[in-house]
C-alpha positions in Angstrom: 31.2 -23.1 44.9 31.3 -23.1 41.1 27.9 -23.5 39.5 27.4 -25.3 36.2 26.2 -23.3 33.3 22.6 -24.0 32.3 21.7 -25.6 29.0 21.2 -22.4 27.2 24.6 -21.0 28.3 26.3 -24.2 27.4 24.6 -24.2 24.0 25.8 -20.6 23.3 29.4 -21.6 24.3 29.3 -24.5 21.9 28.1 -22.3 19.1 30.7 -19.7 19.9 33.5 -22.3 19.9 32.3 -23.7 16.6 32.2 -20.2 15.1 35.8 -19.4 16.3 37.1 -22.7 14.8 35.3 -22.0 11.6 36.6 -18.5 11.3 40.2 -19.6 11.9 40.1 -22.6 9.6 37.8 -21.5 6.8 39.5 -21.1 3.4 37.0 -18.4 2.6 37.5 -14.7 3.3 34.4 -14.0 5.3 33.5 -11.3 7.7 30.6 -10.1 9.8 29.7 -6.4 9.4 27.6 -4.2 11.6 27.2 -0.4 11.4 30.0 -0.2 8.8 32.4 -1.9 11.1 33.9 -5.4 11.1 32.7 -7.4 14.1 34.5 -10.7 13.3 36.6 -11.8 10.3 38.1 -15.1 9.3 41.8 -15.7 9.2 41.7 -15.8 5.4 39.9 -12.4 5.4 42.8 -10.9 7.4 45.3 -12.5 5.1 43.6 -11.2 2.0 44.0 -7.7 3.2 47.6 -8.1 4.5 46.8 -8.5 8.2 48.3 -11.3 10.3 49.2 -12.2 13.9 49.9 -8.6 14.9 46.9 -6.9 13.3 43.3 -7.7 12.9 40.5 -6.1 10.9 38.0 -7.1 13.6 36.8 -3.9 15.2 38.0 -1.7 12.4 35.7 0.4 10.1 34.9 -1.1 6.7 36.3 2.0 5.2 39.8 0.5 6.0 39.7 -1.8 3.0 38.2 0.6 0.4 40.3 2.9 -1.9 38.3 6.0 -1.2 35.4 7.5 0.7 33.4 7.5 -2.5 34.0 3.8 -3.1 33.1 3.0 0.5 29.9 5.0 0.4 29.0 3.4 -2.9 29.3 -0.1 -1.5 27.2 0.9 1.5 24.5 2.5 -0.6 24.3 -0.4 -3.0 24.2 -3.1 -0.3 21.5 -1.2 1.6 19.3 -0.9 -1.5 19.8 -4.5 -2.4 19.0 -5.8 1.1 15.8 -3.7 1.3 14.8 -5.2 -2.0 15.4 -8.7 -0.7 18.5 -9.3 -2.8 22.1 -9.9 -1.8 24.9 -7.7 -3.2 27.2 -9.4 -5.7 29.5 -7.0 -7.4 33.1 -6.3 -8.1 35.0 -3.5 -6.3 38.6 -2.4 -6.0 40.1 -2.8 -2.6 43.3 -1.8 -0.8 45.5 -3.9 1.4 47.3 -2.9 4.5 50.5 -2.1 2.5 48.6 0.1 0.1 48.5 -2.3 -2.8 45.2 -2.7 -4.6 43.3 -5.6 -6.0 39.9 -6.3 -7.5 37.5 -8.4 -5.4 34.1 -9.9 -5.8 31.9 -9.0 -2.8 29.0 -11.2 -1.9 27.1 -9.6 0.9 23.9 -10.8 2.6 22.1 -9.7 5.7 22.2 -12.0 8.7 18.5 -11.7 9.0 16.4 -10.7 6.0 13.8 -9.1 8.2 16.5 -6.7 9.5 18.2 -5.4 6.3 19.9 -2.7 8.2 21.4 -5.1 10.8 24.4 -7.3 10.7 25.6 -8.6 7.4 27.9 -11.4 6.1 30.6 -10.4 3.6 32.5 -12.8 1.5 35.3 -11.4 -0.7 37.2 -13.2 -3.4 40.3 -11.9 -5.2 39.4 -11.8 -8.9 42.2 -9.6 -10.1 43.6 -12.3 -12.5 40.2 -13.3 -13.8 39.2 -9.7 -14.3 42.4 -9.0 -16.3 41.7 -12.0 -18.4 38.1 -10.9 -19.1 39.5 -7.5 -20.2 41.6 -9.0 -23.0 40.0 -8.7 -26.4 40.7 -12.3 -27.2 38.7 -13.4 -24.1 35.7 -11.1 -24.8 35.6 -12.3 -28.4 35.2 -15.9 -27.3 33.1 -15.7 -24.2 29.6 -14.7 -23.1 29.8 -11.7 -20.8 27.0 -12.8 -18.5 27.8 -16.5 -17.9 31.5 -16.4 -18.8 30.9 -19.5 -20.9 32.0 -19.8 -24.5 29.7 -17.7 -26.8 28.0 -18.9 -30.0 30.8 -17.7 -32.2 33.4 -19.7 -30.3 31.2 -22.8 -30.1 30.5 -22.8 -33.8 34.2 -22.4 -34.5 35.1 -25.3 -32.3 32.3 -27.4 -33.7 33.4 -26.6 -37.3 36.7 -28.4 -36.5 34.8 -31.6 -36.2 32.1 -31.3 -38.9 33.2 -33.2 -42.0 36.4 -34.5 -40.3 37.8 -37.8 -41.5 38.9 -38.7 -38.1 37.1 -41.7 -36.7 36.4 -40.5 -33.2 32.7 -39.9 -32.5 31.6 -36.4 -31.6 28.3 -35.4 -30.1 26.5 -32.1 -29.4 23.8 -31.3 -26.8 21.3 -28.5 -27.1 19.9 -27.4 -23.7 16.7 -25.2 -23.6 15.4 -24.2 -20.2 11.6 -24.7 -20.0 9.4 -21.6 -19.5 12.4 -19.4 -18.5 10.5 -16.3 -19.6 8.2 -16.8 -16.6 11.2 -16.6 -14.3 12.2 -13.3 -15.9 8.7 -11.9 -15.8 8.0 -12.8 -12.1 11.4 -12.1 -10.6 13.0 -9.5 -12.9 16.0 -9.6 -15.3 18.6 -9.2 -12.5 17.5 -12.3 -10.7 17.2 -14.2 -14.0 20.7 -13.2 -15.0 22.1 -14.5 -11.7 20.2 -17.7 -12.3 21.6 -18.1 -15.8 25.2 -17.6 -14.4 24.6 -20.2 -11.7 23.1 -22.6 -14.2 26.0 -22.2 -16.5 28.5 -22.9 -13.8 26.6 -26.0 -12.7 26.6 -27.3 -16.3 30.4 -27.2 -16.3 30.5 -29.5 -13.3 28.5 -32.2 -15.3 30.9 -32.6 -18.2 34.6 -33.4 -18.7 37.3 -30.8 -18.8 37.8 -31.6 -22.5 34.1 -30.7 -23.3 32.9 -27.2 -24.2 29.9 -25.6 -22.6 28.5 -22.5 -24.3 25.6 -20.1 -24.0 24.2 -19.6 -27.4 21.6 -17.0 -26.6 19.0 -16.2 -23.9 18.3 -19.5 -22.1 19.8 -21.8 -24.7 23.0 -23.6 -23.9 25.1 -26.1 -25.9 27.7 -28.7 -25.1 30.3 -30.1 -27.4 31.4 -33.6 -26.5 34.5 -34.8 -28.4 35.3 -38.5 -28.4 31.7 -39.2 -27.3 29.2 -41.4 -29.2 25.4 -41.2 -29.1 25.1 -43.7 -26.2 27.3 -41.8 -23.8 25.9 -38.5 -25.0 22.5 -39.7 -23.9 23.9 -40.5 -20.5 25.4 -37.0 -20.2 22.2 -35.4 -21.5 20.1 -37.2 -18.9 22.6 -36.2 -16.1 22.2 -32.6 -17.2 18.4 -32.8 -17.4 18.2 -34.3 -14.0 20.7 -31.8 -12.5 18.7 -28.8 -13.9 15.5 -30.2 -12.5 17.2 -30.4 -9.1 18.8 -27.0 -9.3 17.5 -24.4 -7.0 17.9 -20.6 -7.4 18.4 -19.0 -4.1 19.0 -15.3 -4.5 18.2 -13.4 -1.4 14.5 -13.8 -0.7 13.9 -15.1 -4.2 13.4 -18.9 -4.7 12.6 -20.7 -7.9 13.3 -23.9 -9.9 13.1 -24.8 -13.5 13.3 -27.8 -15.8 14.9 -28.2 -19.3 14.8 -30.1 -22.5 18.0 -31.5 -24.0 18.5 -32.4 -27.7 21.2 -34.8 -28.6 22.9 -35.5 -31.9 26.0 -37.4 -32.9 27.9 -35.9 -35.9 27.2 -37.9 -39.1 28.0 -37.5 -42.8 24.5 -36.3 -43.6 25.0 -33.3 -41.3 27.5 -31.5 -43.5 27.6 -28.0 -41.9 27.6 -26.5 -38.4 24.1 -25.1 -39.1 22.9 -28.5 -39.9 24.2 -30.0 -36.7 22.8 -27.2 -34.5 19.5 -27.4 -36.5 19.3 -31.2 -35.8 19.9 -30.5 -32.1 17.3 -27.8 -32.0 14.8 -30.0 -33.7 15.3 -32.7 -31.2 14.9 -30.2 -28.4 11.7 -28.8 -29.9 10.3 -32.3 -30.1 11.1 -32.8 -26.4 9.2 -29.6 -25.6 6.3 -30.7 -27.6 6.2 -33.9 -25.6 5.8 -31.9 -22.4 9.3 -30.7 -21.4 11.8 -32.0 -18.9 12.8 -34.6 -21.5 15.8 -35.8 -23.6 15.3 -36.5 -27.3 17.9 -37.9 -29.7 18.1 -36.9 -33.3 18.5 -40.2 -35.2 17.4 -39.3 -38.8 15.7 -36.6 -40.9 12.3 -37.6 -39.5 12.9 -39.7 -36.4 13.6 -39.1 -32.8 14.4 -41.4 -29.9 13.0 -40.5 -26.5 15.0 -41.0 -23.4 12.9 -41.3 -20.2 12.8 -37.9 -18.4 
């Protein structure tokens, strides 16, 4: 007589079925690694490395995807050191496919259980060959911030200069974003965690604006947004959306957790602001006024001596 599985066994079977379905259908190249060997990998992971129906990376050593023993050992040493320190590993490495061709991938590795840094780990690998080649071009490096991959100050000022003093009638606005007390994050968690937070924050800012807008990192924890064809009213709406999004943004980097808030200064280009420096100065002044009011606030530059506060 066949016995029914108990609740615990049934629960495990359901979880296993869900995991199998996820690993087959997931668009992400993800694998589980234990003792330098792939335990389970997603279908996308196999495809990324040139495997298919007849071959599977599951059960194979992680050395199989690395270009050399030295590269493989380096990844193992870096991941072990990061996990012990309570941090994930997030770096770029060169990999080799089944047919011998090579590509650059971004590896994001995290232990399954942080209290067991030497145990099973989750690997997510993304093919970044094209993006890496783009970043290596002199024209890209001259226009972008190397940490956040956003536009840098030089490129932002160049693009802003195209609008300052223009006789076109379309309104143009600029936002200045200053993270509140970010130095405390750096002091308490270290520069590496702070850098990853700035990268994540920059990527989040891109999602809050239009494709035609330009997001830049000016320096340190100062960002700016160029909003073509956007008047002061709509710029305030975007600024408040950004302020709220930053306040709700959580940094989760390994065992590290934190949150911050930010002030946003808003200015619409006007004839009295005759230079790029004048526009950025007006934005910075509005942002300084927001900080003086307690932070986590949006302020709008309206004249040489007046600011308009937007509830924060």
